[in-house]
N, C-alpha and C positions, 0 to 999 in steps of 0.2 A: 503493500501500498504507499502509495506517495506521498511523503510528508511535506507541507507547507509551511514556508518560514515567513513571518511580515517583521518587516525592518523599515527603517528609515528610506531606501530606496525602493519599498512597494514588496510585492511578494513573488517569491521564484517557489520552482520545484526542486525537491531532492535530487541533485546532479546522478547522484547512484541509479537512478531507477529511467527505466525506457518512457521517453515523451511520446506524445501522441501526435502522428504527423500531422504537418501544417495542413490546411485545406489552402487549394490552388485555387487563384479566382479563374471564371472561364475565359477562351479566349478566341478570338477569331475562329483559328482551328476546330475548336468544339464546336463552336456554332456551325460551320462549315459542314463539320461530321454529320451533327443531328439531324440537318437540313438537306443533307444528302446533295450538296450544291459546293461548287469550287470557291475557293479563297477569294476569287477575284468578283464574284457574284456577291458575297458576304461586304465585301470592299463598296461593291456599288448601292447596294442598299442602304449602306452607312452614309455614303457621301452623295452618290448620284440616283437616287431612288427611281425618278423616271426613268431610267434604263434598264428597269427589271420588271417582268411582267407581273402583272397583281397578283396571278396565284404563288408565282414563286417568292416575291416580295412578303407573302403575309404568311410561307413555309419558313421563312427565315426569322421572319420577326415572331412567330410563335416560339422557336427554338431560342431564341433570345430568352423569352419571357420564361420559358421552362428551364433553363439554365441559371436563370439570374444574371444573364450577362449585362457588365458596365461597361461603357465605351470609356476608354481611357483617352481623353481629350489632351491630357500634358503630352503622350506619345504623338498622337495625331498633330498637334501644333509645333513638335520638334521636327517631323518628317517633312511640314509644309513650310517652315522656316517663319510663320506668320501667327502670332498672339491672337486670340479671341477674346481678349480681356483690355478693357480700359478702365481707368482709375480716376476719381476725383478725391482731392486733395481740399476738404472745406476747413474753414477758418474755426469753426465751433458749432459742435453739433449741439449744442443747449439751443441755440437761436432756431426758431422755428424758418425765418428766412432762408438759412442754409439749408435747413430740409427739405424744405420747398422746393429750393434751388436742383438737391438733388435726386428729387422726383422728377424734374424735368429731364434731366442726364439719363436715369435710370428708362425712363420713357422711349428715349431716343436709343439706347443702347439694346431693349427688348424688342425695337424694329427690325432693328442689323442684326439681330439674333447673336449679340455679345453679352459676355458677362461684365457686372461692373464691381471692382472693388472700394469698397467708401472708407475715407481715411480721415482723422479728426484730430488737425494740427493743434488745437486748443490754444490758438492765438501763441505759440512757442516755437519760434524760428528753428531752436537746436531739432524740433521733433517734426516741423517741417520739413527739414533738411534730412533726415534720418528716411522719412517716409519717400522722398523724392530718390534716395539711393538704393534704399529697397525695390522701389516698382522698377528702377533702372535695372536691376539685378535681376528682376524676373522677365525682364524684355515685354513687357505688357506693350499692346498696341499702341496707348499713347496716353498721356495725363491730362487733365484737368485740375486745374490750382486756383483758390481763392488767397494767395498769398499775403503776409501778412504785409511785406515791403514788396510792391510789384516790380522795383528795380533790382532785388535779391541776385546778385551774381551766382547764385548757386542754379537758378532757372536756365541763365544761358551755358552752364556747365551741362545741364541736363540734356539742352538740346545740342550740346557740340557732339554729344555722344549718339546723335543720330533720333532720338525720340521727340515725337510730336509733342508739344507743349501749348494750350491755349489756355490764358490768364482771365477767370470769371471775375466777373464784380469789379473788376480794377482795370486801370490802365497805363501803358507804358508809352515814356515819350519817344521813343524809336521803337520803329515798327518789326519789331524782331519776332513777333510771336505775334499769332489771332490773339484776340480780345472780345470779350463782350461784355457790357458794362451799362449803365444809366447815367444818364445827365443830371446828376445831383445838384449842379449849380442852379438849373432849371428848377429842379425839385425844390429846393430851399425857397427861392424867390416864389414858387406856387403859394408854398403855406403860408409865407409872412403876407404877403399879397391877401391871400382869402382873410388873415386875421385883420389886415388894414381895413379893408371892405367893410369888415362888421365893423369899425369903428375905434378898435382898441390902438391906443396911442403909446404906451408900454408894454413892451413885448420881451419874455424869457427867452433865449435859445439857453438849451440844456442838451449836453452832450460833450462827448469826450473821448479819450484824450484827442488835445488838438493836432497830434500828430498822424493822425488816422485820415486818410486820405478824404474817404467819405466824409468824414466830420467836417473837415476844413472846407470842401466843396459845400456842403449844406448849408454852412455858415457864412460861406462868401455870398452866395444866393440871397440868403436871408438880409445880409448887411446892403444888398444892392436894390432890395425891394424897399428898405427902409429911405435909404438915400434918394430912391426915386420917389418917394411917399410926397405926394402936394402937399404943401403948406409948412413942409419942414420941421414939424413938432412932432414926428414919432421918434422913440427913442429903442433901440435894442441893449437889455441887459445881458450877458453871456454868463451862465451858472456853467462851469467847466465841471465835468466827471472824469473819474478813473477808469471808468469803461461804459460801457453799452447794455447794462445789465438791469433787471428788475430792482435790486437793493441799490443800485447807484442812483435809479430814479426817486426812489424813497429817501435816502441822502439830500438828493438834490433839494425835493420835495420840501425837506424839515428846513433847511436852509432859506427857501426862498417864501416859505409862509412865516418864517421868523421874521421877517424885515416889516417895517413901519407900515400899516395900511395905507398909508398917503404916498408911500415911496414903493409900494410893492407894484409889479406889475399885474396887468389885470389878463394876460394871455401867455401863454407860455406853447412855444414852438421844439419839440424834442427831436432830437438827431436819429432813434429810430422808436418802435412802438414798445419795446420792452422799459423803455426809460417813460415813455410816457404812460404806462401802464405802472410802475413803481410810484409816479408822480400822482397818479389817480387814487392809489391805495391810499397815499400818503393825505390826500384830501378828504378822503372818506372818514380817515381816522382822527383827524383833526376840524371835523364838522365843517370843511370848507366847500360851498356848493360849485358844481361843474354842470353848466359854463358860466353861471352865474356868476361867481366870484372871481372863479379861473376859468378861461377857456383854454382847451389844450388841443394840438395837432402832433400827430405821430408821425411815423413815416415805415415804410414797407408794407404796410396794410395786409398785417399778418391776419390768419383766422381770430386769433384771439380779440383783435381791435374793434371787429363788430361786435363780438360776444361779451364785451366789458360789461360792467354795472353801468355806465355810462358809456354808451357806442362811442368809440374813439373816430373823430375826425381822422383822416392819414392820408398820405403822399402815397399813392399805389406803384408799386414796383411789378412788372411781369416775371413773378420769380421762377416760375415754371418755364416760361419762354426763355428765359435768359440759359437755364441749363440744358433746354432742348437744343437752342441754336449754337451753343458753345458746342457741345457733343457733337451735331452734324459738321462745324468748323473741323473740329479734331478727326472725324471719320474720311472727310473729305483731303486732309492734309496728309493723312496714312496710307491713302489709296492713289493721289495725284502727284505725281513727282513735277508736275507743272504747277502746284497749288501757290496761290498769292495769298499772303497774309494779309487779313482783313480787320479792322477793328469795328466794330458793331457797337452802336450807341444808342440804347432805347429811351423814349421820352415816358418820364412818369406821368400820372394824373393825380388830381385831388380827389378824393371820394368824401365827402361832407357828411358827417352824422350829427349826434346829439351833444357832443363834447365841446362844440363851438355854437356860438350862439350871438346877435347883437345884445352889447351890454346894456340893460335897463336905466 
């Protein structure tokens, strides 16, 4: 009787006793023998089923089912010299904006019969570089990435190794990669013009850090809208945060609502919806009425924006379309040697809801 030993390394059998033979996974030769066909016929059923008659194809497929045959995709890709996997390195998996973008990537990958790796850099440059290196080693077909810094030299290194790379929700000053992004300067202008049209004259901009490109662009658009306001009496108060999270929105709300009432802004434009939701939570906690005492505009129009206790007005980005278009550019670059890099820029739109209203 075999004795079993359990230790730090797990369990093992007594080496003095005979071991049970390890089962071998069935291969194409087994399928061919069971179906009474040649190896070439099995290969055609797997790769070019239209070349095989329906009765023969059914017999081969039944043999695969009976044997429990599972195709060795890695071996097939190695023989073909081409991967059927793409990857998306997202910035922050906890932010619904990026998971929505990932769904668009997945839609395009599924339509192209490709597998998708999802990686989360978690806003850490070392982790982003590590994922890019691993994906390069895996020789995936191509990589989509929302980089912490769109000018990160490691992106150029990956491209220099022959890997197609598309930058998502970011833009580069030089056209060395395809990119898909949104005009955030225009989006920031849209948000603040909406608040100005409602009669607000003192508006807070909440978001950060300012080193993040999207934050800087949205703030630039907000400032331009205030500068262009007729009468010259409008004012923009910047409340910088350390990140774009609900918690940072609550912290900013505590600071904003702690101001003396006569100096406090009557409206706030938040750099994303998570910050706006945190601000809204703080308003509810302190008994500040939205929008009567503070109007709030978010950015991204994630699903939670419309479902908030006070549905949020937000600047909508075409999140899934961003991912889908980026994936289409990646597949084009991977398959077309004459591919020309494109910088696609989408135009955002304002979706007005109950969190903004003309002040009484």
